[in-house]
C-alpha positions as CSV (number, residue, x, y, z in Angstrom):
1,M,0.0,0.0,0.0
2,N,1.0,3.6,-0.6
3,L,1.1,5.7,2.6
4,E,0.6,8.9,0.7
5,N,-2.5,7.7,-1.1
6,T,-4.0,6.5,2.2
7,Q,-3.3,9.9,3.8
8,V,-4.9,11.7,0.9
9,Q,-8.0,9.5,1.2
10,M,-8.3,10.2,4.9
11,R,-8.1,13.9,4.3
12,K,-10.6,13.8,1.5
13,G,-13.0,12.0,3.8
14,I,-13.2,15.0,6.1
15,L,-13.0,17.8,3.6
16,E,-16.7,18.5,3.3
17,F,-17.0,18.6,7.1
18,C,-14.1,21.1,7.4
19,I,-15.5,23.3,4.6
20,L,-18.9,23.4,6.3
21,H,-17.3,24.3,9.6
22,I,-15.4,27.2,8.0
23,I,-18.5,28.5,6.3
24,S,-20.5,28.1,9.5
25,R,-18.3,30.7,11.3
26,G,-19.5,33.5,8.9
27,E,-19.4,34.8,5.4
28,V,-16.3,33.6,3.6
29,Y,-14.6,33.8,0.2
30,A,-13.4,30.6,-1.5
31,S,-9.7,31.7,-1.5
32,D,-9.9,32.2,2.3
33,M,-11.2,28.7,2.6
34,L,-8.4,27.3,0.5
35,E,-5.8,29.2,2.6
36,E,-7.2,27.9,5.9
37,L,-7.5,24.3,4.7
38,T,-3.9,24.5,3.3
39,S,-2.5,25.9,6.6
40,A,-4.3,23.0,8.4
41,K,-2.5,20.6,6.1
42,I,-5.7,19.6,4.3
43,M,-4.4,20.0,0.8
44,V,-7.1,21.0,-1.6
45,V,-7.1,22.8,-5.0
46,E,-9.7,25.0,-6.6
47,G,-10.6,22.2,-8.9
48,T,-11.8,20.2,-5.9
49,L,-13.2,23.1,-3.8
50,Y,-15.5,24.7,-6.4
51,P,-17.4,21.5,-7.4
52,L,-17.9,20.7,-3.7
53,L,-19.2,24.2,-3.0
54,T,-21.6,23.7,-5.9
55,R,-22.9,20.4,-4.5
56,L,-23.3,22.0,-1.1
57,R,-25.3,24.8,-2.6
58,K,-27.5,22.5,-4.6
59,A,-28.2,20.5,-1.5
60,G,-29.4,23.7,0.3
61,L,-26.6,23.6,2.9
62,V,-24.8,26.8,1.8
63,E,-25.7,29.9,-0.3
64,Y,-23.6,32.7,-1.7
65,K,-23.9,36.3,-2.7
66,W,-21.9,38.3,-5.1
67,V,-19.9,41.3,-3.7
68,E,-18.3,43.9,-5.9
69,S,-14.5,44.1,-5.5
70,N,-12.3,47.2,-5.9
71,S,-9.5,45.2,-7.3
72,G,-11.1,43.0,-9.8
73,P,-14.3,41.0,-10.7
74,P,-17.1,40.5,-8.1
75,R,-16.5,37.8,-5.5
76,K,-18.7,35.0,-4.2
77,Y,-19.1,35.0,-0.5
78,Y,-20.5,31.8,1.1
79,T,-22.7,31.5,4.1
80,I,-24.4,28.5,5.7
81,T,-28.1,28.0,5.6
82,S,-30.2,26.9,8.6
83,L,-30.4,23.4,7.0
84,G,-26.6,23.5,6.6
85,Q,-26.2,24.4,10.3
86,E,-28.4,21.5,11.3
87,F,-26.3,19.3,9.0
88,V,-23.0,20.5,10.6
89,D,-24.4,19.9,14.1
90,S,-25.2,16.3,13.2
91,L,-21.8,15.8,11.6
92,D,-20.2,17.2,14.8
93,N,-21.9,14.4,16.7
94,T,-20.7,11.8,14.2
95,W,-17.2,13.2,14.3
96,Q,-17.1,13.0,18.1
97,E,-18.3,9.4,18.0
98,L,-15.6,8.6,15.4
99,V,-12.9,10.3,17.5
100,N,-14.0,8.4,20.6
101,S,-14.2,5.0,18.7
102,T,-10.9,5.5,17.0
103,S,-9.1,6.6,20.2
104,Q,-10.5,3.5,21.9
105,I,-9.0,1.3,19.2
106,I,-5.7,2.9,18.7
107,T,-4.9,3.3,22.4
108,K,-5.8,-0.3,23.4
109,K,-2.8,-2.2,24.6
110,S,-2.0,-5.6,23.1
111,K,-2.7,-8.7,25.2
């Protein structure tokens, strides 16, 4: 098995969760999301982020508005919907269960 491929798959598995959390904190521009994800070592590129944001919007979890920019074209700023916040809250519970379960397994001493 390739370690790097497994690491990439693990990160991809939590990408949507992380993006929804970033958006749930308030209005955010896509490049700011990319910067935060990259600084947290969750490597993502625009070609991955924008289709995911489109899926989240079509699912009614996020919405966006166009804001004029002084230094270029208008920008899309994303916000979470009430349905999206409910979804994040449910994912938080699932995440905590996964953390607890995983911790239980990886910290268990061998017999």
